[in-house]
C-alpha positions as CSV (number, residue, x, y, z in Angstrom):
1,M,23.8,120.7,-19.2
2,R,24.0,120.8,-23.0
3,E,20.1,119.9,-23.5
4,K,19.5,122.9,-21.0
5,L,21.8,125.0,-22.8
6,Q,20.4,124.3,-26.1
7,A,17.0,124.8,-24.9
8,F,17.9,128.2,-23.7
9,G,19.6,128.8,-27.1
10,G,16.1,127.9,-28.7
11,F,14.2,130.2,-26.8
12,L,16.7,133.3,-27.3
13,A,16.4,132.3,-30.9
14,G,12.6,132.0,-30.8
15,M,12.4,135.8,-29.5
16,V,14.4,137.1,-32.7
17,I,13.2,134.7,-35.3
18,P,9.6,135.4,-35.7
19,N,10.6,139.4,-36.3
20,I,13.1,138.6,-39.0
21,G,10.8,140.3,-41.3
22,A,11.2,143.5,-39.4
23,F,14.8,142.8,-39.4
24,I,15.1,142.5,-43.0
25,A,13.0,145.6,-43.5
26,W,15.2,147.6,-41.5
27,G,18.5,146.2,-43.3
28,L,16.7,147.0,-46.8
29,I,16.1,150.5,-45.5
30,T,19.6,150.8,-44.3
31,A,21.0,149.4,-47.3
32,L,19.3,151.6,-49.7
33,F,18.7,155.0,-48.4
34,I,21.8,155.9,-45.6
35,P,24.2,158.1,-47.2
36,T,26.5,155.4,-48.1
37,G,23.4,153.4,-49.6
38,W,22.2,152.3,-52.9
39,I,19.8,155.2,-53.4
40,P,20.9,157.9,-50.4
41,S,17.6,159.8,-49.2
42,E,17.9,161.9,-46.0
43,K,14.0,161.4,-45.7
44,F,13.8,157.7,-45.9
45,S,17.2,157.2,-43.8
46,A,15.9,159.0,-41.0
47,M,13.8,155.6,-39.8
48,V,16.8,153.6,-39.6
49,G,17.9,155.0,-36.0
50,P,14.8,154.6,-34.8
51,M,13.9,151.2,-35.8
52,I,17.1,149.9,-34.5
53,L,17.1,151.7,-31.3
54,N,13.2,151.4,-30.6
55,L,11.2,149.3,-32.9
56,L,13.5,146.0,-32.8
57,P,14.2,145.9,-29.3
58,I,10.2,146.3,-28.5
59,L,9.4,143.7,-30.7
60,I,12.0,141.3,-29.1
61,G,10.8,142.4,-25.7
62,Y,7.1,142.0,-26.7
63,T,7.9,138.3,-28.4
64,G,9.9,137.0,-25.5
65,G,7.0,138.1,-22.9
66,K,4.2,136.5,-25.1
67,M,6.1,133.2,-25.0
68,I,5.9,133.3,-21.6
69,H,2.5,134.3,-20.6
70,G,0.6,134.9,-24.2
71,V,-0.3,138.6,-25.3
72,R,-0.5,139.9,-21.4
73,G,3.0,138.8,-20.8
74,G,3.9,140.5,-24.3
75,V,2.6,143.7,-23.6
76,V,4.6,144.0,-20.1
77,G,7.5,142.7,-21.7
78,A,7.4,145.2,-24.5
79,T,6.5,148.3,-21.7
80,A,9.3,147.0,-19.8
81,T,11.7,146.6,-22.7
82,M,10.9,150.6,-23.2
83,G,12.7,151.3,-20.0
84,V,16.1,149.7,-21.0
85,V,15.8,151.3,-24.7
86,V,15.3,154.8,-22.9
87,G,18.3,154.1,-20.6
88,A,21.0,153.6,-23.4
89,D,22.1,155.1,-26.6
90,I,22.8,151.5,-28.0
91,P,20.7,149.2,-29.8
92,M,19.2,147.2,-26.6
93,F,18.7,143.9,-27.8
94,M,20.4,142.1,-25.1
95,G,18.1,144.4,-22.7
96,A,15.1,143.3,-24.5
97,M,16.1,139.5,-24.4
98,I,16.3,140.1,-20.6
99,M,13.1,142.4,-20.1
100,G,10.8,140.7,-22.3
101,P,10.7,137.1,-20.6
102,L,10.9,138.7,-17.0
103,G,7.7,140.9,-17.7
104,G,6.0,137.6,-19.1
105,W,7.1,135.6,-16.2
106,V,6.1,138.3,-13.5
107,M,2.7,139.0,-15.0
108,Q,2.2,135.2,-14.9
109,K,3.1,134.8,-11.5
110,V,0.8,137.8,-10.8
111,D,-2.2,136.2,-12.5
112,E,-1.9,133.1,-10.6
113,V,-2.0,134.7,-7.2
114,L,-4.9,136.8,-8.4
115,E,-6.7,134.1,-10.1
116,D,-10.3,133.1,-8.3
117,K,-9.7,136.2,-5.9
118,I,-11.0,138.9,-8.2
119,P,-14.8,140.2,-7.5
120,V,-17.3,139.2,-10.1
121,G,-17.5,142.5,-12.3
122,F,-13.8,143.8,-11.5
123,E,-12.1,141.4,-14.0
124,M,-11.1,144.0,-16.3
125,L,-10.3,146.7,-14.0
126,V,-8.3,144.1,-12.0
127,N,-6.4,142.8,-15.2
128,N,-5.9,146.3,-16.9
129,F,-4.6,147.7,-13.6
130,S,-2.3,144.9,-12.4
131,A,-0.7,144.7,-15.8
132,G,-0.1,148.4,-16.0
133,I,1.3,149.0,-12.4
134,L,3.6,145.9,-13.0
135,A,4.7,147.1,-16.7
136,T,5.5,150.6,-14.9
137,I,7.5,148.8,-12.3
138,L,9.7,146.6,-14.6
139,A,10.2,149.8,-17.1
140,M,11.4,152.0,-14.4
141,L,13.8,149.0,-13.2
142,G,15.2,148.5,-16.6
143,L,15.8,152.0,-16.8
144,I,17.8,152.1,-13.6
145,A,19.0,148.9,-13.3
146,I,19.2,146.6,-16.2
147,S,20.2,149.1,-18.8
148,P,23.3,150.3,-17.2
149,V,24.5,146.6,-16.5
150,V,24.0,145.8,-20.2
151,T,25.8,149.1,-21.4
152,A,29.1,148.2,-19.2
153,I,28.9,144.6,-20.5
154,S,29.3,146.5,-24.2
155,D,31.7,148.7,-22.6
156,V,33.9,145.8,-21.2
157,A,33.8,144.1,-24.4
158,G,35.2,147.1,-26.4
159,A,37.6,147.8,-24.0
160,V,39.1,144.1,-24.4
161,V,38.7,144.4,-28.1
162,E,40.8,147.7,-28.1
163,W,43.6,146.2,-25.5
164,M,43.6,143.2,-28.3
165,V,44.0,145.6,-31.4
166,N,46.9,147.7,-29.6
167,A,48.7,144.6,-28.1
168,R,48.8,143.2,-31.7
169,M,46.7,140.2,-30.7
170,L,44.2,140.8,-33.8
171,P,43.4,137.0,-34.2
172,L,42.2,136.7,-30.8
173,A,39.9,139.5,-31.1
174,A,37.3,137.1,-32.6
175,I,36.9,135.6,-29.4
176,V,35.2,138.6,-28.2
177,I,33.6,140.1,-31.4
178,E,31.8,137.0,-32.6
179,P,30.0,136.2,-29.0
180,A,29.4,139.9,-28.7
181,K,27.8,140.4,-32.1
182,V,25.5,137.5,-31.2
183,L,24.4,139.2,-28.4
184,F,23.7,142.1,-30.6
185,L,26.4,144.2,-29.6
186,N,27.8,144.4,-33.3
187,N,26.8,148.2,-33.7
188,A,28.1,149.5,-30.4
189,L,31.5,147.3,-30.6
190,N,32.0,148.2,-34.0
191,H,30.8,152.3,-34.2
192,G,31.7,152.8,-30.8
193,V,35.2,151.0,-30.5
194,L,36.7,150.0,-33.9
195,A,35.4,152.9,-35.9
196,P,37.1,155.8,-33.9
197,L,40.3,153.3,-33.9
198,G,40.0,152.6,-37.6
199,V,39.5,156.8,-38.2
200,A,42.8,157.4,-36.4
201,A,44.9,154.8,-38.1
202,V,43.6,155.8,-41.8
203,E,45.0,159.4,-41.2
204,E,48.3,157.8,-40.4
205,T,48.5,155.1,-43.2
206,G,45.4,155.5,-45.3
207,K,43.9,152.1,-44.6
208,A,42.8,150.6,-41.0
209,I,42.4,146.8,-40.2
210,H,39.9,147.8,-37.4
211,F,37.2,148.3,-40.3
212,L,37.9,144.5,-41.2
213,L,37.6,143.1,-37.7
214,E,33.7,143.0,-37.2
215,T,32.0,143.8,-40.7
216,N,33.6,140.8,-42.2
217,P,30.8,138.9,-43.9
218,G,32.7,135.8,-44.2
219,P,32.4,134.0,-40.9
220,G,28.8,134.5,-41.3
221,L,28.4,133.3,-44.8
222,G,30.5,130.2,-43.4
223,L,28.0,129.4,-40.9
224,L,24.7,129.6,-42.8
225,I,26.8,127.4,-45.1
226,A,27.4,124.9,-42.7
227,Y,23.6,124.9,-41.9
228,Y,22.8,124.3,-45.3
229,V,25.1,121.5,-46.1
230,A,24.6,119.7,-42.2
231,G,21.8,121.4,-40.8
232,K,18.3,120.3,-40.3
233,G,14.5,121.7,-40.2
234,L,13.8,125.2,-40.7
235,L,17.3,126.7,-40.1
236,K,18.6,124.5,-43.1
237,E,15.8,125.3,-45.4
238,S,16.1,129.1,-44.4
239,A,19.8,129.4,-44.7
240,P,20.1,130.3,-48.5
241,G,17.7,133.1,-48.0
242,A,19.5,134.3,-45.0
243,M,22.8,133.8,-47.1
244,I,21.6,136.4,-50.0
245,I,20.4,139.0,-47.2
246,H,23.6,138.6,-45.2
247,F,26.7,138.4,-47.7
248,L,24.8,140.7,-50.3
249,G,22.7,143.1,-47.9
250,G,25.2,143.1,-45.4
251,I,22.4,142.5,-42.6
252,H,24.5,140.5,-40.2
253,E,21.7,140.3,-37.7
254,I,20.2,137.5,-39.9
255,Y,22.5,134.9,-39.0
256,F,22.3,135.3,-35.1
257,P,19.4,133.3,-34.5
258,Y,21.1,130.5,-35.8
259,V,24.3,130.8,-33.4
260,L,21.5,131.3,-30.7
261,A,19.4,128.2,-31.5
262,H,22.4,126.0,-31.1
263,P,24.9,127.9,-29.1
264,I,27.9,125.9,-29.8
265,M,28.1,126.8,-33.2
266,I,29.8,130.1,-32.1
267,L,32.7,128.2,-32.3
268,S,32.3,128.1,-36.0
269,T,32.3,131.9,-36.2
270,I,34.9,132.5,-33.7
271,A,37.5,130.1,-35.9
272,G,36.7,132.0,-39.2
273,G,37.0,135.2,-37.7
274,A,40.3,134.3,-36.1
275,A,41.8,133.0,-39.5
276,A,40.4,135.8,-41.4
277,D,42.2,138.4,-38.9
278,L,45.1,136.3,-38.7
279,W,45.3,136.7,-42.7
280,F,44.5,140.4,-42.5
281,A,47.4,140.8,-40.2
282,I,50.0,138.9,-42.2
283,L,49.2,140.7,-45.2
284,D,48.9,144.2,-43.5
285,A,45.3,144.5,-45.2
286,G,42.8,147.3,-44.4
287,L,39.8,149.5,-45.7
288,V,39.6,153.1,-45.8
289,A,36.2,153.5,-44.1
290,T,33.7,151.5,-42.3
291,P,31.6,149.4,-44.7
292,S,28.3,150.1,-44.0
293,P,26.5,148.1,-44.3
294,G,28.7,145.1,-43.9
295,S,28.2,143.5,-47.1
296,I,30.7,141.9,-50.0
297,F,29.2,145.4,-52.3
298,A,30.1,147.8,-49.2
299,Y,33.6,146.1,-49.0
300,L,34.4,146.6,-52.7
301,A,33.5,150.4,-52.5
302,V,36.1,150.9,-49.4
303,I,38.7,148.7,-50.5
304,P,42.0,151.0,-50.9
305,K,43.8,150.6,-54.1
306,G,46.2,147.2,-54.3
307,Q,44.4,145.7,-51.6
308,H,41.5,143.8,-53.1
309,F,43.6,140.2,-52.9
310,A,44.5,140.4,-49.3
311,V,40.7,141.6,-48.0
312,L,38.8,139.3,-50.5
313,T,41.0,136.4,-49.8
314,G,40.7,136.9,-46.1
315,V,36.8,137.2,-46.6
316,L,36.9,133.9,-48.4
317,I,39.4,132.3,-45.5
318,G,36.9,133.2,-43.1
319,A,33.8,131.8,-44.7
320,A,35.7,128.5,-45.4
321,V,36.9,128.1,-42.0
322,A,33.5,128.8,-40.5
323,A,31.8,126.4,-42.7
324,A,34.3,123.5,-42.0
325,V,34.3,124.2,-38.3
326,G,30.2,124.5,-38.4
327,I,30.0,121.4,-40.6
328,F,31.9,119.6,-38.6
329,L,30.1,120.8,-35.1
330,L,27.1,120.0,-36.9
331,R,28.0,116.4,-37.5
332,V,29.2,115.7,-34.2
333,R,26.5,117.7,-32.1
334,P,23.8,117.5,-34.7
335,V,20.8,120.1,-34.3
336,T,17.6,118.6,-32.9
337,E,15.0,116.9,-35.4
338,S,13.2,120.1,-35.8
339,E,13.9,123.8,-35.3
340,D,10.3,125.3,-35.9
341,V,9.7,128.6,-34.0
342,E,6.8,126.8,-31.9
343,E,9.1,123.9,-30.7
344,M,11.9,126.5,-29.8
345,E,9.4,128.0,-27.6
346,A,7.9,124.6,-26.1
347,D,11.8,124.0,-25.5
348,A,11.9,127.1,-23.6
349,A,9.1,126.6,-21.5
350,G,11.1,123.9,-19.8
351,V,14.0,126.1,-19.1
352,P,14.2,126.5,-15.1
353,G,13.2,130.1,-14.1
354,L,11.5,130.9,-17.5
355,A,8.3,129.6,-17.3
């Protein structure tokens, strides 16, 4: 079971890691040009929404389909992903991770059925139309069936977090927030649930702890430190660069594949998030607005007067606890000898139902 879970996590990571460059590009555009960025620009910031809502999910869908059945699988997977993208107003990364591989797998099965049955001279015609018809059906399926399910999952996660906040059970919120983040529901959770609650709290008290729960860069930094100290292969080697992008640039998505590649590591970020949230609750910490993006620089810009010690030490605690737990987990359950993307794809080929 552990090996299957790790192989499945490797497959999910394999869909994201080849597209890290696109994530970095989106992160840089976001950090630089949004109204709260370093060089605000209405013209350039217009790219932020379309990239996170359309480009990145479609790239993931294409990669997932290609991992199953080459370029044909990738094309069908990307087209199928468009269905879930259109059907929701949140970044549909989870939907892409479903529709991309599904498109590749179904295309593979259709090609196996049609193999040796196509009349000579009609190969291109049959291949193109079979892919087009299949992509049409899957895009429609994604729009009417998969997209509402993923949106519902996001809504449930948001409702649970809202209930925990209202019930003053903040440290337990990390149990929902951290896994939801890794499934790329971070923006929906933050801007759809926590930000509105935080705005209401700011109007009453001048600060809100809600802005600290999902945006805290500490747990992600701790996870990456753990990989640098006790990890292996590509994940260890790429950790320092990911730390800079995550902690200084505020692009939390950069560390999600590190969890997906070794799912037990979610315990590291949960522990770090819970410890930081407990500290924030004890010291009654808060921010005046959502740090956007969630970098340490954005934090410094929205910390109210007199709250620097409470907020910054909370970030440090989150990083320290996540790093300690992560190092322990990597010692007890080491990462496989090599974590190259190609080997993740090879592992994924052995996941039942995916190849």
